[in-house]
N, C-alpha and C positions, 0 to 999 in steps of 0.2 A: 526354281520350283522346280522339277524333274526329280531324277532319279541320275547317278553317278552312273558313269559307267564303270562297267564291273570285270570288264578285260582289258588287255596292255592292246588287244585289238581293236576292241568298240574307244579305248583314248585316243586312238590312232585316226577313226573312222570322224570321229566328233569334231578333232582337231583339224584336222583336214578339210573339213565343212567350215566347221569356224571360219578356216584360213577364206576358201570361199567365196564365202558370202562377205565377207567384208572388203575383199578386192571387184567384187561383182556390183555391190550397190556402191563403191567410192565410183566407177567407170559409169553409174546412174546420175549420181549427184551431180558427175562434174558437167552433166549435158545439161541440166537444168538452167533455164533463166532466171538473174535477180529474182522477180517476178513471183516466180516458185518456190526460191531459197524463201522466201519472206510470205509463203500462205500456211491458212492456217494445219496442223497436222492432226492426227488422231490423238493425240497429247493434248489435254485441256490444258488451255493456257499456253501454250508450245506453237511459235513458228515450223515451220521444217528444222532452221539452221539451228534451233533451243533443240532440236533431236538428237539431229547430225552433230551437234554438239557434248550434249549428253554421251552418246557411245563411244567418246575417247576420251571421258574421263577416266577410267581406271588403267589407260594405259600412261596418261599423263604428271598424275597427281600421286605422290610417294602414300604408303600409310600415315607415316605423320601426321602428312599435310590432310589428310583427309578429316584425321580427329580432329584436328585444330579447327578447321571448317565445322564440324559437328557440334563441337563446342558451339562456335559463332550462332548456329543453329539451334540453340538452346537443347542438344539434345534430335530434333528432328530431320531426319531423312529424306523428307520430301524437301521439309523447307531449305534443305543444303543444296540438293542435288536442282532447288530449280532455282537456286540463285548464281550456282554457276554455269548450272548450263547458257545461262541470260548473262551472265559478267564472259563466257567466253567466246558467246556466240558478236558476242560485242568488240569482243579483240583479234578475233581471229579472221580474217578472208574465206569467204566460199571453197574457194579453191583449196588452201589451209587445213579446211574443216573436214573436204571427203578424201585430204593429203592423207590426217592422220590415219584414217580407216585401213588404205592399201599399206601404208609403208609398217603400218603397227598387223600387219593382217597377221603374223603368229606369232604375236603377244599370247604368252601366258595368263592373262588377269583371267577371274573370275569373280562372277558374286561373292557375297558372306558364304551363300549358301546352293546345294545345287551342281559347283564343280563346273567340269566342263559341258553338259549340257543346260545349263543355265546360262550360261554364256552364250551358248548359240541361239538359244531362247535369247535372250540383251539383244545380239542381236538380228533375229529374222525378224521379230516382234516391232524394235523400233524403226526396223527398212519398211515395215507394211506401214507401221504410223504414217509415214511420206509416201509411199507411193497409192495407198487406198484411197489416202485423204487427195490425192492432188491427182487419183483417175487416172495413173498411169498403171499398164497393162504388163506386171511382171508377176509370172508362175515362180513359188518357191519350188526348189526341187524336189523329187517328192523322198529325196533317202532322209533327206535334213528334216522335213517335214516329217518323216515317220519317224524319226528322233528325239521330237518334242510330241507331238502326240501322243506316243507311246511311253510320253514320261509326266503328263500331266498330275499334279499332287491336287486333291483338294485342299490337303492342308497349306498351299503357299496360297487359297481364294483370299482368304483377308487380306494380303499385302495388297493385291490389287484389286478388293475390293467386289469381287466376282462374286453372283448372286443367280448358282445354277438349280437352284432349287426347283422342283417340279419339269426339270427339263431334260431331252434327251439327246444329246448333239447326235445328227447323223452327217456325217462327210456325202453326200453326193459325186464327187471324184475318186474316190478313195474306198476302200471293205475298211470303214472305220465307227466306229460309234463310241461316247459315254456318257454312262449317268444316265437315271430314270424318270419318268414321265414323259411330254407332248413330247413330242419331236420338233426337232427346231434342223433345217436344212440350210443347206447352205455346204459349197469348197471348202475341202479341210481346212485351206490357209485361213478361210472367215471363221469360221467356229475354232480355231486358234486365237483368235482376235478376243472374239467371244469368252474362250479359257483366261486369255488374261484384262476381261475386264471392260474393253472397248466397247464402248458403242459405234457400229457401224452404219453407213450414206443408208439412205432405203434400197430396195432394191436385192439385197446381193443377199439375202436369208431370209429364208418362206419356213412358216409352222403358228400354229394358236398364239401363242405365247413369243409371238418376234418384235410387236411394239417395247418389247422390256429390252433390248438389244440394237436397236436402231439409232440413230441423232433422229435430234426433235426436229 
């Protein structure tokens, strides 16, 4: 998702944001209890530990290994990532799962599309999948959040199962909005989750269409 950085300065800024995000998330994960590691995340069917295992998959698997796993999953990226997340979550202790992020803070991995901006989105959104589900009060730094909000691209909505038809996202803490239609108000980082197809706990969003974007 998103547009790749266009200048060397943009690239350096985004790379630094990625490294900082991974280190901060690793510190946060180190403080979780065993019960929190086993708690559900915002990713349907994944506990916190599966989310964290998935976050480091790109660091730990070579391209050839990923292709083999994709063949095993009959070409389904969703099926492949789910199987690897569950397998790796079972194979590694909590401390190792957190350490993968810290150790690979400067790893140059990027998703198949979107470059470094998508890599930052991968880290930030999955971090929020954990912290929001656990009710932890973590604010994504504004500079990182703006990179991602400014890069929201409707062409990626199919990948994430996002439906913003008839809705305008309106940040309450930032000068930012996206789309057209009935206003959906919330913090910028919560609206980022909406753009990535997540359903949020009740009370984080406001608007006539809020029922479409919250958990039952």
